[in-house]
C-alpha positions as CSV (number, residue, x, y, z in Angstrom):
1,X,-17.3,63.5,27.0
2,X,-18.2,66.7,25.2
3,X,-14.6,67.8,25.2
4,X,-13.6,64.4,23.9
5,X,-16.0,64.7,20.9
6,X,-15.1,68.3,20.3
7,X,-11.5,67.1,19.7
8,X,-12.6,64.5,17.1
9,X,-12.9,65.2,13.4
10,X,-16.2,65.1,11.6
11,X,-15.0,62.0,9.7
12,X,-14.2,60.2,13.0
13,X,-17.5,61.3,14.5
14,X,-19.4,60.1,11.5
15,X,-17.6,56.7,11.6
16,X,-18.6,56.1,15.2
17,X,-22.1,57.7,15.3
18,X,-23.3,57.9,11.7
19,X,-23.5,61.7,11.9
20,X,-21.1,64.5,12.8
21,X,-22.7,65.7,15.9
22,X,-23.3,63.6,19.0
23,X,-26.8,64.2,20.3
24,X,-28.5,63.8,23.7
25,X,-30.6,61.0,22.4
26,X,-27.4,59.2,21.2
27,X,-26.0,59.3,24.8
28,X,-29.4,58.2,26.2
29,X,-29.7,55.3,24.0
30,X,-26.1,54.2,24.5
31,X,-26.4,54.4,28.3
32,X,-29.7,52.7,28.3
33,X,-28.7,49.7,26.0
34,X,-25.0,49.3,26.6
35,X,-22.1,48.9,28.9
36,X,-19.6,51.7,28.4
37,X,-15.9,52.3,29.1
38,X,-13.8,55.4,28.8
39,X,-10.0,55.3,28.3
40,X,-8.3,58.3,30.0
41,X,-4.9,59.9,30.0
42,X,-4.0,62.6,32.5
43,X,-7.7,62.9,33.4
44,X,-8.9,63.5,29.9
45,X,-11.0,61.0,27.9
46,X,-9.1,59.6,24.9
47,X,-11.4,56.7,23.9
48,X,-14.8,55.3,24.3
49,X,-16.1,51.7,23.9
50,X,-19.4,50.2,24.4
51,X,-21.0,46.7,24.0
52,X,-24.7,46.0,23.9
53,X,-27.0,43.1,22.9
54,X,-27.8,42.5,19.2
55,X,-31.6,42.2,19.0
56,X,-32.8,38.7,18.2
57,X,-29.2,37.2,18.5
58,X,-28.7,36.0,22.0
59,X,-24.9,35.8,22.8
60,X,-24.0,38.4,20.3
61,X,-22.9,41.8,21.4
62,X,-22.5,44.9,19.2
63,X,-19.1,46.8,19.7
64,X,-18.9,50.5,19.4
65,X,-15.5,52.2,19.7
66,X,-14.0,55.6,19.2
67,X,-10.4,56.9,19.9
68,X,-9.4,60.6,19.8
69,X,-7.8,61.3,16.4
70,X,-4.6,62.4,18.1
71,X,-4.3,59.1,19.9
72,X,-4.7,56.7,17.1
73,X,-2.2,53.8,16.7
74,X,-1.1,53.8,20.4
75,X,-3.0,50.7,21.4
76,X,-6.0,52.4,23.1
77,X,-8.5,50.9,20.8
78,X,-7.0,47.5,21.2
79,X,-7.1,47.8,25.0
80,X,-10.8,49.1,24.8
81,X,-11.8,46.1,22.7
82,X,-9.9,43.6,25.0
83,X,-11.8,45.1,28.0
84,X,-15.1,44.9,26.1
85,X,-14.6,41.4,24.8
86,X,-13.4,40.1,28.2
87,X,-16.6,41.5,29.8
88,X,-18.8,40.1,27.1
89,X,-17.2,36.7,27.3
90,X,-17.7,36.7,31.1
91,X,-21.3,37.6,30.6
92,X,-21.8,34.6,28.4
93,X,-21.5,36.2,24.9
94,X,-20.0,34.2,22.1
95,X,-19.8,36.7,19.3
96,X,-18.5,40.3,19.0
97,X,-20.4,42.3,16.2
98,X,-19.3,45.6,14.6
99,X,-21.1,47.5,11.8
100,X,-18.6,49.7,10.2
101,X,-18.1,51.7,7.0
102,X,-16.1,49.8,4.3
103,X,-13.9,52.8,4.1
104,X,-12.9,52.5,7.7
105,X,-9.7,50.6,7.1
106,X,-8.1,51.2,10.4
107,X,-11.1,49.6,12.3
108,X,-11.3,46.7,9.9
109,X,-7.5,46.1,10.3
110,X,-7.8,46.2,14.0
111,X,-10.7,43.7,14.1
112,X,-8.9,41.4,11.7
113,X,-5.7,41.5,13.9
114,X,-7.7,40.3,16.9
115,X,-8.8,37.0,15.3
116,X,-10.7,35.5,12.4
117,X,-13.5,37.6,11.3
118,X,-16.7,36.8,9.2
119,X,-17.5,39.8,7.0
120,X,-20.9,40.5,5.3
121,X,-21.2,43.4,2.9
122,X,-24.1,45.7,3.4
123,X,-23.9,48.6,0.9
124,X,-21.2,51.0,1.9
125,X,-20.9,49.1,5.2
126,X,-19.6,45.8,6.5
127,X,-21.1,43.7,9.1
128,X,-18.1,42.1,10.9
129,X,-18.3,39.3,13.4
130,X,-15.5,37.9,15.6
131,X,-16.1,34.7,17.6
132,X,-15.1,35.5,21.2
133,X,-13.7,32.0,21.7
134,X,-11.1,32.6,18.9
135,X,-10.2,36.1,20.1
136,X,-6.9,36.0,21.8
137,X,-7.0,38.2,24.9
138,X,-3.8,39.1,26.6
139,X,-3.2,37.4,30.0
140,X,-2.4,40.8,31.4
141,X,-3.4,44.1,30.0
142,X,-3.8,47.6,31.1
143,X,-7.5,47.9,31.8
144,X,-9.5,51.0,30.9
145,X,-11.3,53.0,33.4
146,X,-15.1,52.3,33.4
147,X,-17.2,55.3,32.5
148,X,-18.9,56.5,35.6
149,X,-22.1,57.3,33.6
150,X,-22.5,53.7,32.4
151,X,-24.9,51.3,34.2
152,X,-22.6,48.9,36.2
153,X,-25.5,46.4,36.7
154,X,-26.2,46.4,32.9
155,X,-28.8,48.0,30.8
156,X,-32.4,47.9,31.7
157,X,-33.7,45.2,29.3
158,X,-37.3,46.2,29.8
159,X,-37.1,49.5,27.9
């Protein structure tokens, strides 16, 4: 994962993490509170997705996604979101949530292509919601490999 992040631009890191350096506590929090998946090509990580519960909103999961800058516009992000949304739906979630910078037009366009979104401005960011019932998932798609560091049984909700 370190090699993956070293290959990302500062702009890309900031869009995903809110800062330009991924810290140990970022990983710990992500792995404690979320389910994570990594997309790989030839053994190298080229994308990362996570979903985790939104506090005080049962049935709503927060989506985090990052794709290597050199791999944008190749369907990796779409496959990651499909995998995450399918898992969320199976677990009983009804809404996918993403908090993104308004300037992150590629991510916003991707979310809008997946289905009807509800968008709430929040300063320089947008809170985007996508009802999972309206999300069109492919009947067959190439799944992404689950990150071996993720918690397969789910996050520890008692932390």
